[in-house]
MITOR-543843 format. One line per 3 residues: number of its first residue (from 1); their letters; for each residue z, y, x of C-alpha. Coordinates in nm, 4 decimals. Layout:
N
NUM	A	Z:Y:X  ... $
REM end
This chain:
266
1	MHP	6.2166:8.4568:-13.7315  6.1963:8.0794:-13.7697  6.1300:7.9063:-13.4339 $
4	YAH	5.8091:7.7512:-13.5665  5.6765:8.0875:-13.6883  5.7826:8.2439:-13.3582 $
7	AVA	5.5845:7.9835:-13.1630  5.2729:8.0352:-13.3773  5.3009:8.4138:-13.3397 $
10	AAF	5.3359:8.3744:-12.9629  5.0276:8.1488:-12.9584  4.8264:8.4101:-13.1490 $
13	AAT	4.9431:8.6859:-12.9145  4.8567:8.4759:-12.6089  4.5139:8.3925:-12.7520 $
16	VAV	4.4459:8.7627:-12.8131  4.5416:8.8336:-12.4520  4.3191:8.5522:-12.3196 $
19	QLL	4.0163:8.6722:-12.5156  4.0678:9.0370:-12.4212  4.0974:8.9468:-12.0534 $
22	AML	3.7851:8.7307:-12.0726  3.5817:9.0134:-12.2243  3.7316:9.2601:-11.9782 $
25	GVL	3.6153:9.0316:-11.6997  3.2626:9.0459:-11.8408  3.2746:9.4253:-11.8533 $
28	LLR	3.4128:9.4674:-11.5028  3.2263:9.1978:-11.3117  2.8899:9.1692:-11.4851 $
31	GRA	2.7293:9.3861:-11.2182  2.9309:9.2553:-10.9232  2.7878:8.9139:-10.8508 $
34	GTL	2.9141:8.9174:-10.4916  3.2752:8.9694:-10.5976  3.2407:8.7007:-10.8609 $
37	RRW	3.0958:8.4513:-10.6107  3.3831:8.5212:-10.3750  3.6697:8.4629:-10.6188 $
40	LPQ	3.5378:8.2111:-10.8706  3.6219:7.9006:-10.6605  3.9794:8.0193:-10.6155 $
43	MVA	4.0165:8.0953:-10.9867  3.8760:7.7556:-11.0787  4.1070:7.5783:-10.8318 $
46	VAA	4.4185:7.7555:-10.9609  4.3185:7.6857:-11.3209  4.2649:7.3175:-11.2443 $
49	GVL	4.6047:7.2965:-11.0777  4.7799:7.4647:-11.3684  4.6116:7.2400:-11.6242 $
52	LGT	4.6882:6.9247:-11.4270  5.0475:7.0325:-11.3763  5.0939:7.1226:-11.7415 $
55	ALL	4.9535:6.7894:-11.8560  5.1411:6.5675:-11.6098  5.4613:6.7622:-11.5431 $
58	HLM	5.5274:6.8957:-11.8938  5.3306:6.7468:-12.1796  5.3376:6.3777:-12.0882 $
61	PEA	5.7080:6.3714:-11.9919  5.7842:6.5517:-12.3192  5.5696:6.3009:-12.5089 $
64	LEQ	5.7496:6.0080:-12.3514  6.0853:6.1667:-12.4281  6.0032:6.2247:-12.7953 $
67	MGN	5.7933:5.9161:-12.8652  5.9299:5.6748:-12.6078  5.7141:5.4789:-12.3672 $
70	RPR	5.5401:5.3031:-12.6526  5.1848:5.1675:-12.6696  5.0734:5.4426:-12.9086 $
73	VWP	5.1243:5.7136:-12.6442  4.8638:5.5844:-12.4010  4.5886:5.5083:-12.6577 $
76	LLT	4.6283:5.8668:-12.7817  4.5883:5.9980:-12.4289  4.2906:5.7760:-12.3474 $
79	GTF	4.1270:5.8133:-12.6874  4.1437:6.1924:-12.6777  3.9949:6.2035:-12.3280 $
82	VAM	3.7053:5.9771:-12.4306  3.6591:6.1617:-12.7618  3.6266:6.4977:-12.5855 $
85	FAV	3.3582:6.3562:-12.3590  3.1795:6.2015:-12.6583  3.1856:6.5248:-12.8594 $
88	ERI	3.0582:6.7250:-12.5636  2.7756:6.4829:-12.4917  2.6720:6.4414:-12.8564 $
91	AAA	2.6721:6.8182:-12.9095  2.4581:6.8600:-12.5972  2.2142:6.5939:-12.7177 $
94	LTG	2.1847:6.7409:-13.0669  2.1306:7.0962:-12.9451  1.9078:7.0054:-12.6524 $
97	TSA	2.1275:7.1611:-12.3858  2.1215:7.0570:-12.0231  2.3385:7.1021:-11.7175 $
100	EPT	2.0603:7.2135:-11.4814  2.1227:7.5499:-11.3149  1.9058:7.8446:-11.4109 $
103	AGD	1.7276:8.0756:-11.1747  1.6682:8.4463:-11.1876  1.9346:8.6910:-11.2979 $
106	AEA	2.1946:8.4254:-11.3758  2.1723:8.2392:-11.0456  2.4170:8.4585:-10.8543 $
109	VLH	2.6804:8.4479:-11.1256  2.6486:8.0738:-11.1783  2.6351:7.9755:-10.8122 $
112	HHH	2.9859:7.8314:-10.8442  3.0042:7.7924:-11.2213  2.7355:7.5838:-11.3892 $
115	VPH	2.7591:7.5722:-11.7659  2.5509:7.3821:-12.0220  2.2615:7.5894:-12.1481 $
118	SSR	1.9146:7.5810:-12.2922  1.6370:7.8267:-12.3653  1.7865:7.8892:-12.7107 $
121	PLN	2.0803:8.1342:-12.7153  2.2343:7.9816:-13.0273  2.2747:7.6473:-12.8516 $
124	LVF	2.4667:7.8156:-12.5723  2.6835:8.0049:-12.8198  2.7573:7.6846:-13.0116 $
127	GGF	2.8832:7.5182:-12.6941  3.0998:7.8191:-12.6128  3.2317:7.8278:-12.9694 $
130	LHS	3.3442:7.4652:-12.9470  3.4933:7.5251:-12.6029  3.6996:7.8215:-12.7248 $
133	FVD	3.8226:7.6263:-13.0285  3.9667:7.3609:-12.7966  4.1240:7.6333:-12.5806 $
136	GAG	4.2929:7.7948:-12.8808  4.4219:7.4619:-13.0058  4.5577:7.3850:-12.6595 $
139	VAA	4.7433:7.7165:-12.6369  4.8950:7.6708:-12.9839  5.0066:7.3142:-12.9144 $
142	AFL	5.1596:7.4254:-12.5846  5.3637:7.7041:-12.7437  5.4880:7.4639:-13.0081 $
145	VGP	5.6200:7.2460:-12.7257  5.7980:7.5382:-12.5610  5.7494:7.8940:-12.4321 $
148	QVG	5.7236:7.7895:-12.0668  5.4477:7.5400:-12.1401  5.2733:7.7994:-12.3552 $
151	IVT	5.2824:8.0597:-12.0794  5.1354:7.8383:-11.8100  4.8728:7.7027:-12.0499 $
154	AFA	4.7613:8.0513:-12.1524  4.7449:8.1458:-11.7843  4.5280:7.8458:-11.7019 $
157	ITL	4.3030:7.9055:-12.0021  4.2543:8.2650:-11.8882  4.1543:8.1570:-11.5369 $
160	HEI	3.8841:7.9202:-11.6583  3.7795:8.1211:-11.9655  3.6813:8.4275:-11.7614 $
163	PHR	3.4206:8.2487:-11.5448  3.3017:8.0506:-11.8472  3.2442:8.3709:-12.0435 $
166	LGD	3.0816:8.5419:-11.7468  2.8455:8.2478:-11.7047  2.7470:8.2552:-12.0701 $
169	FAL	2.6919:8.6315:-12.0580  2.4662:8.5981:-11.7521  2.2656:8.3220:-11.9174 $
172	LLH	2.2175:8.5243:-12.2356  2.0859:8.8121:-12.0265  1.8563:8.5674:-11.8478 $
175	MKL	1.7289:8.4594:-12.1908  1.6131:8.8226:-12.2347  1.8783:8.9264:-12.4864 $
178	PPR	1.9794:9.2942:-12.4795  2.3151:9.3485:-12.3042  2.4802:9.4699:-12.6246 $
181	RAM	2.3707:9.1598:-12.8157  2.4809:8.9356:-12.5304  2.8245:9.0990:-12.5369 $
184	QLT	2.8495:9.0444:-12.9133  2.7622:8.6764:-12.8847  3.0083:8.6133:-12.6022 $
187	AFE	3.2795:8.7841:-12.8077  3.1840:8.5669:-13.1061  3.2310:8.2549:-12.8918 $
190	GAS	3.5911:8.3525:-12.8284  3.6679:8.4037:-13.1975  3.6861:8.0285:-13.2526 $
193	AFL	3.9997:8.0184:-13.0360  4.1887:8.1668:-13.3305  4.0558:7.8902:-13.5536 $
196	GVL	4.1992:7.6433:-13.3035  4.5388:7.8132:-13.3281  4.5222:7.8019:-13.7094 $
199	AVA	4.4238:7.4349:-13.7085  4.7204:7.3373:-13.4928  4.9550:7.5617:-13.6921 $
202	AFG	4.8437:7.4017:-14.0192  4.8655:7.0527:-13.8741  5.2138:7.1153:-13.7431 $
205	AAS	5.3284:7.2747:-14.0677  5.2159:6.9697:-14.2621  5.4572:6.7423:-14.0824 $
208	HNA	5.7170:6.8048:-13.8176  5.6778:6.4484:-13.6895  5.3064:6.5070:-13.6448 $
211	MQF	5.3796:6.7548:-13.3664  5.4842:6.4826:-13.1246  5.1361:6.3333:-13.1470 $
214	LLP	4.9916:6.6639:-13.0246  5.1657:6.6175:-12.6903  4.9480:6.3350:-12.5500 $
217	VSA	4.6453:6.4837:-12.7265  4.7004:6.8196:-12.5558  4.7704:6.6496:-12.2241 $
220	ASF	4.4420:6.4603:-12.2495  4.2507:6.7787:-12.3299  4.3945:6.9538:-12.0245 $
223	LYI	4.3229:6.6533:-11.8035  3.9665:6.6476:-11.9353  3.9035:7.0176:-11.8740 $
226	ASV	4.0505:6.9977:-11.5237  3.8889:6.6730:-11.4110  3.5496:6.6963:-11.5842 $
229	NLL	3.4779:7.0695:-11.6049  3.6707:7.2322:-11.3208  3.7285:7.0000:-11.0245 $
232	PEL	3.3594:6.8959:-10.9953  3.2720:7.2622:-10.9407  3.4818:7.2617:-10.6242 $
235	QNE	3.2901:6.9690:-10.4724  2.9936:7.1873:-10.3781  3.1914:7.3472:-10.0953 $
238	FRI	3.1706:7.1807:-9.7504  3.3109:7.4476:-9.5168  3.6500:7.3249:-9.4017 $
241	AKV	3.8168:7.6674:-9.4220  3.7004:7.7157:-9.7812  3.7966:7.3595:-9.8743 $
244	LEQ	4.1486:7.4169:-9.7412  4.1613:7.7460:-9.9306  4.0672:7.5692:-10.2541 $
247	LCC	4.3266:7.2976:-10.1918  4.5931:7.5638:-10.1402  4.4915:7.7300:-10.4678 $
250	LAG	4.4980:7.3934:-10.6450  4.8457:7.3197:-10.5092  4.9500:7.6739:-10.5963 $
253	GVG	4.8494:7.6179:-10.9577  5.0608:7.3037:-10.9760  5.3476:7.4827:-10.8028 $
256	LVA	5.3298:7.7692:-11.0494  5.3758:7.5232:-11.3338  5.6816:7.3733:-11.1648 $
259	LIA	5.8244:7.7217:-11.0999  5.7808:7.8470:-11.4550  5.9302:7.5233:-11.5850 $
262	RLP	6.2586:7.6268:-11.4235  6.2764:7.9520:-11.6178  6.5257:7.9504:-11.9076 $
265	AA	6.3722:7.9004:-12.2527  6.3318:8.2168:-12.4596 $
REM end
């Protein structure tokens, strides 16, 4: 198999695994709010560490190696970061979503994982759909860089996709949707990840040189997810033992990236 086709196939397989694990998490933990509260901060911290490590230890060094330390690298990084924030904020404004926590049935699940929501389920699903598209594109771009980067990226996506999907499922239940319908909508959110893989595959197939531009773009997306969506969730903890635990998980995520980077390429 051609290396490019092999990388795309690996990205699809990894995306399937991520989505299956996310839905499995919903099935297993939807009635265990205590367990979810206990482990969500650790999962978020590890995911943040993996994303930061992937962006700064893999993607940006690879970008500088392929493109050189030229001015176009840093505008791509900065522009992508700002663009992701702009898209997220504009989408929230157009759909009327807010970041205020809900009460009731969803409160326990979302105690450590606040997600944008509104009283309209379709708005929530739209946000999740966009989120999963970015995740799929990130996984595909990572596998096109190399198998090690793809593995750690898929791992990080899994760690933050599970709580994201659980939060959305809890909110849909809080919006009085039947459990079966809520499950269907959360599964639909994840389907856009495959569109993200296809978009990156098509973009890369159009021009081999275009792939190098995905490196700073992907790095910016991982930095955005880690710094804007994940790390702020850890700032609600003020018990020193728990803070140290989160810091260890964060460092462990970065260390995992460095460890996998030493594995021989497949």
